[in-house]
Each structure stands twice: as structure tokens, then as C-alpha cells.
N, C-alpha and C positions, 0 to 999 in steps of 0.2 A: 772409557771411550764414549763420546756422544754419538748420536745417530747422525750420519751424514750420507748422502747418496754416494755410492761407490766405496764406502768404508764401513760396510755393514758388520756389526757384531754377529757371530755365527749362531743366530737363533731364528728359527722359522717364523715365529710370531712377529719379529721385527721386519722380516722380509715382506710379510703381508702388509704391515704398516707402511713401509716405504713404497710398495707397489701402489698404494692408495694416494699418499700425500706427496710423493715425488717419483713418478714412474721413471725407470731408467731409460725407456725408449721415447720419452716425451719430446715432441717437436713443437716449438712455439709457433703459434699461428701467424699469418700475415696480418699486420695491424689494420684496423678499420681506418677510414679517413679521419674520423674523430669519435671520441667517446663522450657520452653524457657524464659518465663517472669513471675515473681511473683510480683504482684502489691500490695503494702501495703497502703491502704487508698482509700475509694470510693467516694472522692470528684471529682471536675471537672478534675484535672490532672490525677487521677487514673482511672476514667471512660474512658477518651479519650485514655489513654495508653492501657488499657485492651481491649477496643473495637477495636482500631486500630490494635493492634498486632494480636488479634484473627482473624480479617478480612483478614490479610495477611498470615494466615495459622499457626501461632504460637500456641503452647499449653500454655494456660494462666491460672493462678490462681489469684483471687482477694480477698483480705482479708480486711474486714471492721469491726471496733470495735463497731460501733453504727448503723448509718443509711446511706444507699447509697444516693448519691446526695450531701452529705457534706454540708458545710456552705451555698453554693450558693442556693440550693433548699430549705433547711430546715429553715435557719435563716439569710440568706443574701440577694442576689440579688432578688430572686423571691418574698419573702414576703414583703421586703422593698419597692420594686417598686409597688406592689399591693396597699400598704397603701399610697404611694406617689401619685398614680393615683387617689385614693379617695380624697386626699387632694387637688389636682389640680381641681377636679370636684367641690368641695366646693368653692374654690377660684373663679372659673369661674362663678358659680351661684351667688356669692356675687357681681361680677362685671358685671352681665348680663344687667343691666339697660343701660350701655354704648352702648349696641348693640340693644336697643329697646325692650328688654325682661324684663317685669315688673313682679316681684314676687307678687302675690296677697296676700300672707301672709308671716309672718316672716319665714326665712329659718330655718329648723330644721336639725341637724346633727345626724345621727343614727350610733354611734360608733360601736355597735354590728354588724350591717349590713355591714359596711365597712370591719370589720375583718372577717366576714363570707365569703364575696366575696373573700378576699385574700386567705382564706383556701380552698375555692372551686377551684380557679385557680391553687393553689399549688398542690392540689391533682390531678387535670387533667394533670399537667405537669409531675407528678411523674412516670408515666408509662415509660418514656424515660429512667429512672434510675432504673427500677425495677429489683429485683434479678432474677425473672423468665425470663425476657427478656434476661438478660446476660447469663443465663444458657441455655435456650431452643433455642433462636434464634442465639446467638453469640458463643455458645459452651464454655463459660468461667466457670471454677470451682469457685463457689462463697462460701467463708467461712466467717461466722460471729464469732467474738471473738477477744480478745486482742492478738496482735501479738508481739512476741519477737524473736530477732535473737539468734540463738544458735551456730552459726559459720559463716565462710565467705561465705558459700553457702547453708545455711539451716535456717529455721525459724519454730517456734512452734506456733500453734494456737489451743486452746481447746484440748490439749493433743495429737494433731496430728503433725507430723513433715513433713514439705514441703521442698523439695530440688529444687534448681533452677540453671540454667545456667546464667541468668541475673535477677536482681531484681530492682524494682523501688519504692523508698520511696516517697509517695505522701500523707502524713498525714495531710497537711494543717496547719492551725493556729487557735488560740483561743483568745478571748478577753483579753487584758491586763487590770488588775485592779490596780490602784495606791495604795500604802501602806498608806492609810489615817486612822489614829487611829479611831476606832469605826465604820468604814464603814461596815465591815462584820456583826457586831451585829445589825446595823441599817437596813441593807438590801438594795438591789439595783437590777436593771435588766440590762442585756446586750442585744446585738442583738440576743443572743441565747435564751433569755427568754421573751423579750418585746412583741413578737408576740403572746404570750399566755395570754396577759392581757384581761380581760373581761369588764373592766370599764375604761373610759378615765380619767386619773388623772387630777384633776382640776389644780394642780400646778406641773409642771415637771421641774426638774433641770437636765441639761445634763452636764456631766463631759467630756470635750474634744471638740475641735473645728475642728476636721478633717472631712473627708467626711461623715462618719457614724453619727457623732454627729450633723452636720449641716443638713443632709438630714432628719433625724428623728425629729430633733427639729422643722423644718418647717412643716413637715407632721402633727405632734401632735398639733402644733399651729393652723393649718387649722381645725383639728378635734375638737378643743375646749379647749385645754390646755393653761394655761399661762406658757410660757416657758422662762427659763433662761439658758444661756450657760456659764459655767465656764471654761475658756481656759488658759492653763499654758503658752502658747507662746505669743509673741507680736502681733500676728494676726491669725485669723482663716485661714484654708486651707493653711498651710505654704508651701506646695509643689507647689502652684500656684504662678504666678508672683504677685507682690504687687497690680497692678491695678485690677486684677481679684479678689484677696482676698478682697480688699476694696469694689469692686462692689457687691459681694455676701454678705458681712457684711451689707452693706446699704440695700440690698434687704430683708435680714432677719429682720433687725430693722423695716423696713416698715411694715412687717407682725406682728409687736408687740413683737418680741423676744428681750429680754435684753441680751446683751453680755458683759462679763467682761473678758478682756485679762490680761495676766501676773499675774495671781492669784496663790497663794500658798494655797493649801487646808490644813487646820489645824486639823480639827476633824469632825466627824459625830456622831449624837446621835438621839435617839428617844425622842420626847417630846410632850406630850398631843395629841397623835394620829397623829403627823406629824413627818417628817424626817428633822432634822436640819443639815445644813452644815455650818461650820465656815471657812472663808478664809481671807487671807491677800492680800493687793495690794502692789505694789513696794514701796509706801511711808510709809509702815508699818501699815496703817490703817486696823483694823480688822472688818469684817462684818459677820453677820449671815443671813442665808437664810432658810426659811421653805418651804417644798415641800411635796406633797403626794406621789411622786415617784421620785427616782433618777435613771437616765440612764447613765451608764458608757460606753463611746465611746472613749476610750483613747488609741487606737492603738491595735496591734495584736502581739501575741507571738507564734513562731513556735512550733508545736507539736512534740517534740523530746523525751519527757520523756517516760519511761516504754518500750522502744523499745529494750533495751540492745544493743545499737549500738556499744558499745565497743567490744562485742563478735564478731561482723562482721568486725571490723577494720574500722569503719566509724567515721570520725572526725566531731564534731559539736560544736556549741556554743549555750548555752541555750537561748540567746537573739536573735541571728542572724540565727540560724537553722543549717541545714546540710551544710557542706562545700563541694562545687562542683567546678569543673573547668569549662572552657568556653564551654565544650561539655556535661556538666551536670553529669560527672562521679565523684564519690566520691574517697576517698583514696583506697577503695577496687575496683579493676578494674571490678568486677562482678556487682557492685551496682551503680545505678544512682538515681537521685532525680529530682523532678519537682514540680512547684507550690509554694504555700506559705511557705512550710517547708524549702525552700532554696533560695527564691527570695525576693528582696525588693519590687518587683511589685506584690502586693497582690490583683490581679484581676482575675476573672474567665477567661477572654479572654487571659490573659498572661499565666495562667496555661495550657489552651488548647494548645497554641502555643508551650510551652515548652514540653508538652507531645509528640507532633508530632516530635520534635527534638530528644527526648529521644528514641522513637521507631527506628528512622533511625540510631542513633548512637549505641544504645545498641544491636540491633538485626542484623543490616546489615553493621556494620563497618563504618558508616557514620562519617563525621567530621563537621557536622553542628554546628554553634556557636550561643550561646545565645546572644552574643554582636551584632549580625547582626539583631536582631529583632527590629523592629520599633513599639513601644507599645504606643498606645493612651490610655487616660483615661478620665473619665467623672464623675463629681459630680452632682447627679440628684436633685439639688435644682430647684427652679423656680426663675430666669432662670437657666438653666443648665450651667455648666462650664466645657468645654472639652479642652484637650491639647494634643499635640504630639510633640516630639522632644525637642529642646533646647529652653529655655527662653532667653531673651536678656542678662540677668545677667549671666546665665550659659555660653553663648557664649563668653561674655567678660572675664570671668574667664579662659576660655580655650584659650584666646588670638585670638579669631576669630572675625574679624570685620564684622558687619552686616548692612544691610539696612532693615528698618522696615516700613511696610505699615499697615495702620489701616482704617477700615470703620465702622462707627456707624450704627446700625440697623435703626436708625431714618432716614437714607438716603435711605432705602430700601422700595420700594412701598408696597410689600406684608406684611412686618412687621408692617407698619402703618395701613394697612387695617385690619390686625389681632389684632390690639391694643397691639402688642408685640414689640414695638420699643426700649425696654430697653435691650441693649446688644451691642456687637461689635465683630468684627473679626480682628485679628492681625496676620501677618505673618512676619517671620524673614528670610531674604535671605542672603546668603554669599555675602559679599559686591562686587558690580560690576557685579554680575551674577543673574540669576533667580533661582539658586539652593535653594530649601526650606530646611532650617535648623530646623524650628519649627513653630508651629502655635497654636493660642488659639481662641476658639469660645465661646462666652457667649451669649446664646439665648435660647428660649423655647425648641428647639430640637437640641441643640448643639452636643449631642452625635451622632446624625445622620449626622450632617453637617461636623464634623471633619473627616469623612471617606474619603472625597475628598482629603484632604491634606495628609492623611495617605497613600492612594493609590499612590499619586504622589511621595511621598518620597520613598515608597517601590520600585517603578518601575524606579525611577530616572528621572521622568518627572519634568520639571521646571514649574515655575509660568506662563511662556509664553504659555505652553501647555494648562493650564487652561483658559487663556485668549482667546485662539482660539477654545475652546469648547463651543458649543451652550448650554446655560442654559434656561430651560423653564421660560417664564414670565407669571404671577408674582409668584415667589417663594422667600422664605427667603434665600435659597441657592444662590440666585443671588448676595448676599453680597460678596461671594467669587469671583464671576466674576467681580464685581466692583473693588475689591481689585486688581485682576490681571490686569484690565484695567489701574489702577493707576500706576502699574509697567510699563506697555507698554508706557505710556505717558512719563516716564523718559527716554526712549530710543530715544525720539525725541530731540536730542541735538540741541543747537543753530546753529551749523555748518550744521547739516543735515536739519534743518528747512530752512536755507538760501538756500541750494541747491534745495530743493523741491519747495520753493517759486519761485526761478529763473526759474526752469523748467516749472512750471505752467504759469508763466508770459510769457515765450517764446511761450507756446502752444496757448496763446490767440492772438498772432500776426499772 
């Protein structure tokens, strides 16, 4: 069961959450005569846009159909990372003997306790997105209800008409569900409903080998499920380079997860208390798989339905979302969009960055461009896989020659001390220069380590600048310093080496 006002799962932490992000006694305010910015959607992009604009003095309205916080707080980043952290704790406990910690009795996993902790942390974080905070502290008019445009500068919600000078469509995205015969009748969970489970499924089948599928597959494997991934593509994590994809594939298999690539789902059915999935492989062989639960993690679909965008003159594609230009403006000059609803980068941090561009462009005539954003991403498996910029194959497709440098974590002292030498760091430079075009980090804390590359790319600093930066010893981040040192060594050409040798020989005389 997903969280909905009025249909609360019987858990006190969820009640705290709902009291913040959709209070049961909330009364929508009377609309102002006009708003500088009307924001539709209370997820990361919408909240940042509303808070930022109000902080700059704008009269702002925020309309949310369901719960403030959106996918990130309710069913995405926050709950998934809470469960992933529990999974990592279990993994570390199982491997504790390597570090001299001997478990006196067999390790026991408490699935309920792990999920309760996730709910507690989620409820504690929810005050940041609370309706009362936005109303009382930030001065935003918060409306709950389904929004629909009634014209190029007006919108209706709960029989009230709101007029605006500028509007921001920030309605996010929802899980995509493949059209498998029998799947609806058989039943499944998505990221929107999986965190309401009360019992760990003994057998879990995951449809999809993207970040959501891989992260939750591994987390549930640590929690005690026997997990199988059915992936339609030739490899999991298709947006990563092949080396990273293979590395994470092998890591998941080491954790007992079975992965089938290039499968075609044929049908789903209920049978003797289990859920059955039939699938075919490229050679035509058909297999059946029994599970206690099916998790669908097969991509995202932009939320553009029921908004009556045609009434506002806003063009959109049901699969790709709202069409915007490089400044996030739609075909209606009054209306902009940000986040999952219009972007291929469906990350909270990307939505945040786009919302800041939206404020500048929509309210202050800015000309900031989305194409200038340097957006990193991270898949939070163990190890994590983080990336920013171009991969080698992408650079080659663009006709850009690159120099590639790579350091294995097995060469890094702290990684060995931590027992976390499984991973690597790779950087791609514009050939003959130290300009960073892209980088990949596969490590326990890759999401933190990738920031150094992202900062360098954003500021225009080259790899030589990283080489001249002192890194504390011992840290796993020293892998990046080692990589930069590798680049520096290439600058010592045979000719330069001969000159230096001659100079030093002369100094000895």
C-alpha cells in the first residue's frame, strides 16, 4: 500500500510524515489576485522553485496533488537509501570476521526493524518539506488538489482559479510498467509501494536492470530474499560504460543475485500462492520463474496527464514529457518546466539545479542554459558506481580524441586497510591536455568521491590542479590523486627528461 492521505498504513512514523506533507485538516487558502510564480508539483524541483522564488520576494503558489516531498522523500532517494544502509550493515556484519570480530551466534536479520528505521528517518526529514513550513516560514500559498490549466495564464485547483505571471510545471515522473500479459492481475510492487512491505519476500523477481532495479535487488538480497533480475537489455546499467556495468554485474552475482539479460517477458500469472513470470531468451528458449513478489523497476514516465496542457498551449510527448528549450521555457512564454517532467536526467540533484535556472530565467529575465549543467550521477549499489561527463565511447562518437587514465583501488592503501579494494577510478582527458571530459568512480563511497571531478569540470580546473592539491593520507580519495600523478608523469617527455638529467649531472660537477 502506498502512502495516501486518508489511507494511512498503521505506523506512527508514517503519521508524522503525513502530518507534515499533507495535513488531514489542511484548508486551501483564498487565491491571490495573481502570482509571480505558480508551481505545479511539490517534488524536489517544485519545492526548490517555490522556496527560492519566495525567498527573493515573489508571491508564490504551490499546488500538489498528493504529498509534498515527491518521489524523493516518499518513495525514492530517502527510503531506498535507508534500506540500502541496513543492507550494508548486514553485509559488514557477515564479513566482520575478516577484521577480528567474531559473531558468537548466527546473524539474525530483522526486516521489520530495518523498515521501521527507514520510516523513522523519513519522518524526521519530512519537516523540511512540510506544508506549514512553506506557508508560515516562507510565505507560500500551498494548495492541495489536482491541477489543470484553464488558459495560458490560469489554472484551476479544487474549484479555485489561480492566475499567474509565470508558472513552473514540476510534476515529476512515475514508474513505467511493461505491458506484460497478466502482470496487472498477478500483482507487483514499484518503488512507490515496495517500502510499505511488512514481510521480506523469500523470493523476489526484479523486472529491470537500471539503477532502481539493481539497488533494490542488492538491498533485498542482503535482507534475506533470493533475488533474480530480468533485464531486457544486453547488460545492466546501460547508461554506464561497459567496464562499470560488468563490474557491478559481477558484484551482484557475488551477492547471490541471478541476472538474466536480453529477456523478453511473455506472461505473468498467479499459481499456487506464488507469482509466475514466463520469459524468453534470444535463442528462443522459454523459462518460468516463481516468486513471492515482483518488483518493477523498468524506467520512469513523465507525469503530464490530466494537466490539460493543451489549454495552456504547452507541447508535450507522453513518453518524453514537456518540451522545453535550453532555458526551460515551454511553447507558452509564461510557462516553464523543470525536473523529471521535462528532463532525461531523472535525479533529485538535477531537478534542484534546473529549478534554480528556472527561477533566474522565469522571474528575472535570465538566459541560463540547461546545457551548461555538469550533472553527475551515482548508483548506490555496493560498491557504488558514479559518473560525470563523457564516457570514452561517447567522446569517440563526438569525434573527440581522449587520453584515459585508470587507477585500481587495490593500489590505494586506505582501500586495502578498509577491505574495500574492489573498485577503480577512471578519467578521460581531451587528448594532449589535462582538460577533464568525464570520469567514473566505482568504490564504496563513489558518490562522494565523484564530487572532486565534478567541481574540477565546473570550474574549468584540469587534472594538473588535482595533482597539485594535497590529499589527506590515508583516504580512498587518494585514488584520484594517484590518477592525477599518473597524468603528470606523462608530461616528463624523453626530451625533457634528458634536459633535466643533463642539468643535474652538471650540478654535481
